C-alpha positions as CSV (number, residue, x, y, z in Angstrom):
1,M,-13.1,-0.7,-47.1
2,P,-15.1,1.7,-48.1
3,L,-14.2,5.5,-47.9
4,W,-16.8,8.2,-46.7
5,K,-14.1,11.2,-47.0
6,S,-10.7,11.5,-48.6
7,G,-8.1,14.4,-48.5
8,R,-5.7,15.6,-50.7
9,R,-3.7,12.6,-52.5
10,H,-0.2,13.1,-53.6
11,S,2.2,10.6,-54.8
12,E,5.3,12.3,-53.8
13,T,3.7,12.3,-50.1
14,P,5.5,10.1,-47.4
15,H,2.8,9.2,-44.8
16,V,-0.9,8.8,-44.8
17,I,-3.7,9.2,-42.1
18,T,-6.0,6.9,-41.7
19,M,-9.5,7.1,-39.6
20,L,-11.6,4.1,-38.6
21,G,-14.8,5.7,-37.8
22,K,-18.7,5.7,-39.0
23,P,-21.1,8.2,-39.8
24,G,-22.9,10.2,-37.0
25,C,-20.4,9.8,-34.5
26,H,-19.4,12.7,-32.6
27,L,-16.1,11.8,-31.6
28,C,-15.2,10.8,-35.4
29,D,-16.4,13.9,-36.6
30,E,-14.5,16.0,-33.6
31,A,-11.1,13.8,-34.8
32,L,-11.7,14.5,-38.2
33,A,-11.7,18.1,-37.8
34,V,-8.4,17.5,-36.3
35,I,-6.9,15.4,-39.1
36,E,-8.3,17.6,-42.0
37,R,-6.1,20.5,-39.9
38,V,-3.4,18.6,-39.6
39,A,-3.1,17.4,-42.8
40,A,-4.0,20.7,-44.7
41,D,-1.1,22.1,-42.7
42,L,1.3,19.2,-43.3
43,D,0.1,18.5,-47.1
44,I,-0.4,14.8,-45.6
45,P,-3.2,12.7,-47.6
46,Y,-5.9,11.2,-45.2
47,E,-8.6,8.8,-45.5
48,V,-11.5,7.8,-43.8
49,R,-12.9,4.4,-43.7
50,D,-16.7,3.4,-42.2
51,I,-16.1,0.8,-39.8
52,T,-19.8,-0.7,-40.3
53,C,-18.4,-1.5,-43.6
54,S,-15.5,-3.7,-42.0
55,D,-15.0,-7.6,-42.0
56,Q,-16.1,-8.7,-38.4
57,E,-12.5,-8.8,-37.1
58,E,-12.0,-5.3,-37.6
59,K,-14.8,-4.6,-35.8
60,D,-14.2,-7.0,-32.8
61,E,-10.9,-5.2,-32.4
62,Y,-11.8,-1.6,-32.8
63,W,-15.8,-1.3,-32.7
64,E,-15.2,0.2,-28.9
65,K,-12.0,2.2,-29.9
66,I,-13.5,4.5,-32.8
67,P,-12.5,7.0,-33.9
68,V,-9.2,4.6,-34.4
69,T,-6.0,6.8,-35.9
70,F,-3.8,5.2,-38.5
71,I,-0.5,6.7,-39.4
72,D,1.0,5.0,-42.2
73,G,-1.3,1.8,-41.0
74,A,0.3,2.0,-37.7
75,Q,-2.2,2.3,-35.2
76,H,-1.3,5.8,-33.6
77,D,-4.5,6.5,-31.3
78,F,-8.1,5.9,-30.4
79,W,-10.9,7.7,-29.2
80,R,-9.4,11.2,-28.9
81,V,-7.1,12.8,-31.8
82,S,-4.3,15.1,-29.7
83,E,-3.4,17.5,-32.8
84,S,0.0,18.0,-31.0
85,R,0.4,14.3,-30.6
86,L,-0.6,13.6,-34.3
87,R,1.7,16.6,-35.3
88,A,4.8,15.2,-33.5
89,A,4.5,11.3,-34.9
90,L,4.1,12.8,-38.3
91,A,7.5,14.6,-37.9
92,G,9.0,12.2,-36.1
93,K,8.2,9.7,-38.2
């Protein structure tokens, strides 16, 4: 899937945060600000995938939920990203 943005990548980092969203989405912009802050603080890589470039199955499942946040490929949250919840999930994994 095409990325429209990506954070730092360190091969020794055990986690990766992925956000599925779309350009021009204000909720995606708000979620990305939280993800960028947490990723920078914890030195964890993140990526943002554009749902408009996804296959139909992924669009059907997530279109009404964007932004959708995943940690290590497992769905973590949708619509809003709670900074404290994201930090706790990354610390507890």
